[in-house]
Every structure is written in C-alpha cells, then in structure tokens.
MINU-462321 format. One record per atom (N, C-alpha, C): x, y, z; residue in one letter. Coordinates in steps of 0.05 Angstrom, whole numbers, padded with zeros to 5 digits, always signed. Atoms other than C-alpha are relative to their C-alpha. Example, Ala and Ser with C-alpha at 12.3 -4.5 7.8 and 13.67 -1.06 7.14 Angstrom:
BEGIN
+00018-00024+00000A
+00246-00090+00156A
+00018+00024+00000A
-00016-00024-00001S
+00273-00021+00143S
-00015+00022+00014S
***
This chain:
BEGIN
+00015-00025-00003M
-00002+00001-00003M
+00027+00023+00004M
-00019-00019+00003K
+00024+00067-00016K
-00006+00015+00022K
+00003-00013-00018V
+00038+00110+00040V
+00012+00031-00008V
-00006-00030+00008S
+00043+00189+00032S
+00001+00016+00025S
-00009-00012-00019V
+00067+00240+00081V
-00001+00026+00006V
+00012-00026+00007L
+00034+00308+00081L
+00010+00020+00030L
-00010-00020-00022I
+00072+00368+00124I
-00009+00026-00011I
+00008-00023+00004P
+00038+00427+00121P
+00019+00015+00015P
-00025-00019-00012A
+00093+00484+00137A
-00005+00034-00004A
+00001-00038+00003W
+00096+00566+00149W
+00024+00001+00021W
-00023-00012-00011N
+00164+00593+00163N
+00012-00029+00025N
-00004+00022-00022E
+00194+00526+00191E
+00032-00006-00011E
-00027+00012+00021A
+00265+00527+00143A
+00017-00008+00029A
-00017+00015-00024D
+00308+00515+00218D
-00009-00028+00000D
+00006+00029-00010R
+00279+00445+00229R
-00007-00017-00017R
+00007+00022+00019I
+00244+00412+00163I
+00015-00010-00010I
-00028+00016+00007D
+00302+00391+00134D
+00004-00029+00004D
-00010+00023-00015Q
+00317+00344+00188Q
-00028-00014+00001Q
+00025+00014-00002T
+00241+00324+00189T
+00004-00023-00025T
+00002+00005+00035I
+00243+00305+00112I
+00033-00026+00002I
-00008+00020+00004L
+00309+00268+00124L
-00004-00023+00019L
+00007+00021-00024A
+00290+00225+00188A
-00032-00019-00024A
+00009+00018+00012L
+00236+00200+00142L
+00004-00011-00024L
-00016+00017+00025R
+00272+00187+00081R
+00013-00030+00004R
-00009+00034-00008T
+00304+00126+00122T
-00021-00013-00004T
+00030+00025+00000L
+00235+00090+00129L
-00008-00005-00031L
+00021+00019+00031A
+00220+00038+00063A
-00030+00014+00004A
+00017+00001-00007I
+00158+00046+00095I
-00017+00029-00016I
+00002-00027+00014V
+00147+00115+00061V
+00004+00006-00024V
-00002+00003+00019E
+00136+00124-00002E
-00002+00028-00020E
+00003-00030+00014E
+00122+00201-00021E
-00008+00022+00033E
-00004-00010-00020I
+00139+00258+00027I
-00015+00026-00018I
+00012-00028+00006I
+00091+00327+00011I
+00003+00016+00010I
+00006-00025-00013V
+00107+00393+00039V
-00019+00016-00006V
+00018-00027+00015I
+00060+00447+00028I
+00014+00021+00015I
-00016-00023-00004D
+00096+00512+00040D
-00030+00016+00000D
+00024-00011-00005D
+00035+00560+00074D
+00004+00023-00005D
-00005-00025-00001G
+00059+00626+00050G
+00018-00001+00008G
-00026-00008-00015S
+00128+00624+00085S
+00012+00023-00012S
-00020-00029+00002T
+00174+00684+00084T
+00025-00004+00003T
-00032+00007-00002D
+00230+00647+00102D
+00007-00022-00027D
-00020+00026+00025E
+00273+00586+00058E
-00008-00020+00005E
+00013+00021+00001T
+00220+00539+00072T
-00005-00020-00021T
-00003+00015+00022Y
+00210+00517+00004Y
+00021-00010-00007Y
-00023+00002+00015R
+00286+00519-00023R
+00011-00024+00015R
-00011+00026-00020V
+00302+00476+00048V
-00016-00025-00010V
+00009+00023+00001S
+00245+00428+00037S
+00006-00018-00031S
-00013+00011+00021L
+00267+00417-00036L
+00028-00013+00000L
-00021+00002-00004E
+00334+00415-00022E
+00003-00032+00023E
-00001+00018-00018A
+00320+00359+00032A
-00015-00028-00016A
+00008+00016+00014G
+00283+00315-00019G
-00033-00002-00006G
+00022-00002-00010A
+00214+00326-00005A
-00019+00013-00033A
+00033-00011+00035R
+00146+00344-00070R
+00002+00028+00016R
+00014-00019-00014V
+00130+00415-00047V
-00018+00011-00016V
+00028-00017+00003I
+00066+00453-00055I
+00007+00019+00000I
-00012-00022-00022R
+00076+00522-00047R
-00028+00013+00003R
+00028-00019-00002H
+00012+00575-00027H
+00024+00024+00004H
-00023-00018-00001S
+00036+00642-00043S
-00011+00018+00029S
+00010-00017-00021T
-00007+00672+00013T
-00005-00028+00030T
+00002+00015-00013N
-00016+00637+00085N
-00032-00004+00006N
+00024+00000-00002Y
-00084+00604+00086Y
-00008-00021+00020Y
-00002+00021-00023G
-00075+00553+00142G
-00003-00029+00001G
-00009+00025-00013K
-00068+00486+00167K
-00019-00022-00018K
+00028+00010+00011G
-00136+00461+00139G
+00002+00003-00027G
-00013+00001+00035A
-00122+00489+00063A
+00017-00008+00000A
-00024+00010-00002A
-00053+00467+00073A
-00007-00032-00008A
-00001+00031+00002L
-00065+00393+00084L
-00028-00009-00026L
+00018+00004+00027Y
-00130+00399+00028Y
+00022-00003-00025Y
-00016+00000+00029S
-00078+00415-00024S
+00018-00022-00003S
-00018+00027+00007G
-00035+00354-00010G
-00015-00019-00005G
+00019+00022+00004L
-00097+00314-00011L
-00002-00009-00024L
+00017-00002+00034L
-00116+00338-00078L
+00029-00012-00014L
-00018+00002+00007A
-00042+00318-00092A
+00021-00029-00001A
-00012+00028+00001T
-00032+00248-00076T
-00023-00022-00003T
+00011+00032+00005D
-00063+00175-00094D
+00008-00024+00024D
-00005+00019-00027A
-00037+00148-00028A
-00024-00018+00007A
+00022+00016-00012D
-00078+00086+00004D
+00003+00017+00027D
+00001-00013-00033I
-00058+00119+00074I
+00015+00028-00006I
-00011-00020-00004V
-00037+00183+00087V
+00000+00015+00024V
-00007-00007-00016V
-00002+00209+00144V
+00009+00033+00003V
-00001-00028-00014F
-00008+00279+00176F
+00017+00005+00024F
-00017-00004-00020L
+00054+00304+00212L
+00013+00031-00010L
-00012-00029-00012D
+00078+00371+00243D
+00029+00000-00019D
-00025-00011+00021A
+00141+00406+00198A
+00025+00002+00022A
-00026-00002-00028D
+00185+00410+00271D
+00005-00023+00016D
-00002+00030-00015L
+00187+00331+00291L
+00033+00005+00005L
-00026+00000+00000C
+00254+00337+00267C
+00011-00036-00006C
-00003+00029+00002E
+00286+00267+00279E
-00019-00021+00013E
+00021+00020-00010T
+00227+00239+00318T
-00011-00006-00022T
+00015-00004+00013A
+00196+00242+00258A
-00002-00037-00011A
+00004+00033+00003V
+00210+00164+00251V
-00016-00018+00008V
+00018+00012-00006E
+00163+00144+00294E
-00022-00005-00017E
+00023+00006+00021V
+00114+00152+00236V
-00014-00024+00000V
+00001+00029+00008E
+00122+00075+00232E
-00023-00006+00022E
+00017+00014-00029K
+00081+00065+00298K
-00020+00007-00007K
+00027-00008+00010L
+00028+00106+00268L
-00022-00015-00026L
+00010+00016+00024V
+00018+00063+00199V
-00006-00028+00005V
-00008+00037-00002D
+00030-00010+00229D
-00031-00003+00006D
+00030+00008-00006P
-00043-00011+00250P
-00019+00005-00013P
+00014+00000+00025I
-00072+00009+00191I
+00009-00014-00024I
-00008+00024+00015L
-00039-00035+00151L
-00006-00028+00009L
+00005+00025-00005Q
-00049-00089+00199Q
-00035+00000+00004Q
+00036-00005-00006E
-00129-00070+00192E
-00010-00001+00024E
+00012+00001-00029R
-00134-00054+00267R
-00018+00030+00002R
+00013-00029-00003C
-00163+00019+00256C
+00000+00009-00029C
-00001-00027+00019D
-00180+00075+00204D
+00011+00021+00005D
-00016-00018-00007M
-00145+00129+00235M
+00017-00016+00030M
-00024-00003-00021T
-00081+00131+00279T
+00004+00036+00013T
+00004-00026-00007I
-00084+00192+00332I
+00036-00012+00021I
-00022-00005-00013G
-00003+00201+00360G
-00005+00016+00030G
-00001-00013-00031R
-00003+00211+00436R
+00030+00004+00007R
-00014-00006-00006L
+00056+00248+00451L
+00011+00006+00026L
-00011+00000-00031P
+00107+00250+00518P
-00017+00031-00001P
+00016-00027-00018K
+00070+00306+00561K
+00027+00021+00011K
-00019-00018-00003P
+00114+00370+00551P
+00015+00003+00021P
-00011-00001-00021A
+00161+00387+00591A
-00007+00040+00005A
+00014-00023-00001R
+00134+00463+00590R
-00024-00001-00011R
+00027+00005+00003G
+00062+00470+00583G
-00023+00025+00002G
+00029-00016-00010G
-00007+00508+00587G
-00005-00010+00026G
+00014+00015-00021F
-00057+00492+00633F
-00025-00024-00003F
+00023+00025+00007G
-00093+00444+00588G
-00029+00014-00001G
+00026-00014+00012I
-00159+00494+00577I
-00008-00009-00030I
+00009-00002+00033V
-00158+00489+00505V
+00001-00039-00009V
+00004+00028-00006K
-00144+00414+00507K
-00026-00012+00013K
+00022+00009-00019N
-00197+00395+00560N
-00028+00010-00023N
+00023-00019+00023F
-00246+00448+00505F
-00006-00026-00017F
+00003+00020+00022A
-00229+00398+00447A
-00007-00026+00009A
+00013+00031-00010R
-00241+00337+00485R
-00023-00004+00008R
+00036-00008-00002N
-00308+00362+00512N
-00012+00002-00017N
+00018-00009+00024G
-00334+00381+00452G
+00003-00025-00017G
+00004+00015+00021I
-00304+00322+00409I
-00023-00031+00017I
+00019+00019-00014K
-00340+00275+00468K
-00027+00000-00007K
+00037-00004+00005R
-00407+00308+00464R
-00005+00002-00031R
+00007-00001+00025L
-00408+00308+00393L
+00000-00023-00019L
+00004+00020+00021S
-00386+00243+00362S
+00002-00023+00031S
+00004+00018-00008G
-00383+00199+00433G
+00033-00015+00003G
-00033+00009-00003V
-00304+00188+00432V
+00014+00010+00027V
-00021-00010-00022E
-00258+00204+00491E
+00024-00002-00012E
-00023+00012+00002L
-00192+00212+00474L
+00022+00021+00015L
-00033-00008-00016E
-00118+00232+00509E
+00008+00024-00012E
-00019-00016+00011A
-00093+00266+00454A
-00008+00014-00022A
+00018-00012+00017P
-00148+00307+00416P
+00012+00018-00025P
-00011-00021+00025L
-00105+00357+00386L
+00023-00006-00011L
-00025+00012+00013S
-00049+00310+00361S
-00001+00014-00032S
+00003-00006+00033G
-00032+00335+00288G
+00014-00025-00012G
-00008+00026+00018Q
+00005+00265+00277Q
-00017-00023-00002Q
+00020+00023+00004R
-00044+00224+00246R
+00006-00015-00026R
-00007+00011+00022A
-00045+00171+00199A
-00038-00014-00007A
+00027+00007+00015V
-00113+00153+00153V
+00000-00021-00024V
+00003+00011+00021N
-00137+00105+00108N
-00019+00015-00015N
+00015-00006+00017R
-00179+00116+00047R
-00032+00008+00005R
+00026-00007-00021R
-00247+00107+00093R
-00004+00020+00006R
+00000-00024-00013A
-00226+00155+00138A
-00007+00025-00012A
-00005-00018+00012L
-00213+00207+00087L
-00028+00005-00011L
+00025-00001+00009N
-00276+00194+00057N
-00028+00015+00015N
+00019-00013-00009A
-00313+00211+00112A
+00006+00018+00019A
+00005-00028-00018I
-00287+00276+00135I
-00004+00019-00020I
+00011-00031+00017E
-00315+00337+00121E
+00019+00018-00012E
-00013-00028+00004N
-00290+00402+00104N
+00022+00010+00023N
-00026+00000-00016L
-00220+00409+00137L
-00001+00026+00017L
+00004-00035-00022G
-00234+00488+00161G
+00034+00011-00010G
-00025-00013+00002D
-00166+00532+00158D
+00014+00006+00022D
-00017-00011-00023G
-00140+00534+00221G
+00007-00025+00015G
-00009+00013-00023Y
-00124+00498+00287Y
-00023-00016-00001Y
+00026+00012-00009G
-00192+00467+00290G
+00001-00034-00021G
+00007+00018+00018V
-00180+00418+00237V
+00015-00036+00009V
-00010+00043-00005E
-00151+00347+00275E
-00030+00001+00020E
+00025+00005-00004V
-00216+00366+00312V
-00026-00014-00020V
+00014-00003+00016G
-00259+00371+00265G
-00002-00026-00019G
-00002+00031+00006M
-00237+00303+00228M
+00003-00029+00014M
+00006+00022-00022T
-00242+00258+00290T
-00031+00005+00005T
+00029+00007-00002I
-00312+00279+00298I
-00020-00005-00025I
+00004+00007+00023D
-00325+00272+00228D
-00005-00032-00011D
-00004+00027+00011A
-00295+00200+00219A
-00008-00006+00028A
+00013+00011-00020A
-00323+00180+00292A
-00032-00010-00004A
+00031+00002+00009R
-00394+00198+00273R
-00008-00019-00019R
+00010+00014+00029K
-00387+00156+00205K
+00008-00026+00002K
-00007+00024-00006G
-00368+00094+00242G
+00034-00008-00014G
-00026+00000+00010M
-00293+00095+00220M
+00013-00012+00040M
-00007+00017-00017R
-00251+00056+00281R
+00029+00017+00004R
-00017-00015-00007L
-00203+00109+00313L
+00028-00018+00025L
-00011+00016-00011L
-00143+00085+00354L
+00029+00028+00008L
-00028-00022-00009E
-00090+00132+00396E
+00028-00024+00004E
-00025+00014-00005V
-00018+00110+00393V
+00024+00009+00016V
-00026-00015-00010E
+00045+00125+00440E
+00020+00001-00022E
-00019-00003+00025V
+00095+00155+00398V
+00023+00024+00016V
-00026-00006-00022A
+00173+00178+00423A
-00005+00031-00017A
+00006-00017+00015M
+00144+00243+00377M
+00011+00029+00013M
+00006-00027-00026K
+00175+00320+00410K
-00003+00024-00024K
-00002-00025+00011N
+00160+00385+00374N
-00004+00024+00014N
+00000-00025-00015R
+00162+00455+00389R
-00015+00004+00028R
+00013-00006-00036E
+00134+00471+00465E
-00006+00032-00008E
+00015-00031-00010Y
+00090+00538+00474Y
-00004-00006+00024Y
+00008-00002-00031G
+00101+00549+00555G
-00020+00013-00003G
+00018-00026-00018R
+00070+00598+00593R
+00002+00036+00004R
-00013-00031-00005D
+00095+00668+00572D
-00016+00004-00031D
+00024-00022+00011L
+00058+00716+00522L
+00000-00017-00022L
-00006+00016+00028R
+00072+00669+00457R
-00011-00019+00006R
+00019+00017-00003G
+00036+00614+00489G
-00016+00001-00001G
+00028-00005-00004F
-00026+00648+00513F
-00009+00005-00028F
+00022-00009+00029L
-00029+00681+00439L
-00006-00029-00016L
+00001+00011+00033H
-00019+00619+00402H
-00028-00020+00009H
+00032+00021-00019R
-00072+00575+00456R
-00027+00022-00012R
+00025-00014+00007G
-00120+00634+00447G
-00011-00002-00023G
+00004+00012+00034K
-00117+00619+00369K
-00009-00017-00002K
+00014+00023+00010Q
-00128+00553+00373Q
-00024+00003+00026Q
+00031+00000-00012F
-00190+00564+00422F
-00014+00015-00014F
+00018-00012+00022V
-00227+00611+00374V
-00003-00014-00017V
+00009+00014+00020Q
-00211+00560+00320Q
-00018-00021+00001Q
+00018+00029-00007I
-00229+00500+00353I
-00027+00006+00004I
+00042+00000-00004A
-00301+00528+00372A
-00009+00006-00020A
+00018-00007+00022R
-00314+00555+00314R
+00001-00026-00023R
+00012+00023+00007V
-00302+00479+00288V
-00020-00018+00014V
+00020+00014-00022L
-00346+00456+00342L
-00029+00010-00007L
+00026-00004+00000L
-00401+00496+00334L
-00014-00009-00038L
+00008+00008+00024S
-00403+00478+00249S
-00011-00036+00006S
+00001+00033+00001R
-00402+00406+00270R
-00031-00008+00014R
+00027-00009-00013W
-00462+00422+00317W
-00018+00006-00012W
+00012-00013+00008Q
-00498+00456+00269Q
-00008-00035-00029Q
+00002+00022+00036M
-00493+00383+00215M
-00011-00016+00022M
+00010+00028-00014R
-00520+00334+00278R
-00029-00003-00019R
***
C-alpha cells in the first residue's frame, strides 16, 4: 500500500529538513509532500533540497487549506499528517502506519510525551469535551497533529477548515461515520509553547478556531 506523508509548513526552514531526512530513512514512506503555506523564509528551498515534493501557497491560508492541497496531490492508500518541526523523531511515523496496515483501525492519533513546558490544559480539555459531546469518543490527545488515515477515513471527513481546528473536525467526522480510531503512543517531540505571552497567544488562537469547528459540527447534527 502506498503511504504518503503530508507536512503543512509555515516558516519552518530551521527544522523541516531534519524532519524530511528522517522520513526518507523509512522504507514504508513512498512519498513526502510539503505544503509551504505562504512562508516568508527559506522553507520552500530547504524542503526541496532535503528531497520532498513541495506545493507552494502564495499566501498563508491556514493548516486545513494546506492539508487539503496535499490531499489533492496524492493518490496514496494511507496518508500521514505530520508537523514540520518533529526533526529526527519523525521516524516514529511507523507506529502510526502499522495499525492501519494491520486493519486494526482507520485512523491513528499520535499521543506524544507530556511536554516539559505546557499550558493549563484549557484548550485541550475544551477540545476533548467537544469531541466527546458531538461524537461519543473520548481521547487523551484530541489536538495531536500526528495522524495516519486510510481512504475510508478520508472519505468520511468533511471540510477540513482553515486553522487549528482541523484535527477536532476530522475526529468528529470520522467517529460519526463509524471509523475506528486508535490512539498510539509515539516518542515524537515538536515545538513547545510555554506559559509566556507567545504561548498564551497561540492557545488563544487555537481556542477560537476549535470553537468555530465545534459549532459547525454541532450545526451538522
């Protein structure tokens, strides 16, 4: 089965090459597609030189739009969504793909180690409770961007949206249509947002975009 990895990226020139090179060591990965979502740094050039296929947006449209562009560009049987800043820990992607190859589930969700610096869990709990209320599924890692899906699950997903609510939306859609979801522990590590101004601004933006997705799924009931 063909496995494609989609990496949405915005100004990730300092880390994305390490992520791509780690993925290229895996025989299971046949295709790596980076969606450069309007970066103003060298993300496009660095990704190309590291060996990825790159789709370039002229404007920053958001994570959902970036993933949608990637989906239009691949015919893979299994699609993996990964963050750009995983660096060498991207090799853990095999743990996400294996359960799908074994037909144990339709979507895997990576459960990363607890960050050393984190917030208060407000956004995470908001997402978890919203998913449970609207789909009946309870997750430990509702916001994880590290996921693998088969074509059945992809066909079950509605509009991906344009921001940080993409994972919440795809989880609700897949669960509502009977897809089998499985959380998988992975030793991946990405950029952490602490309890400083940058971290609070990031989580505030997450909260608003997740609320928008939850409202749209509530209206679709």
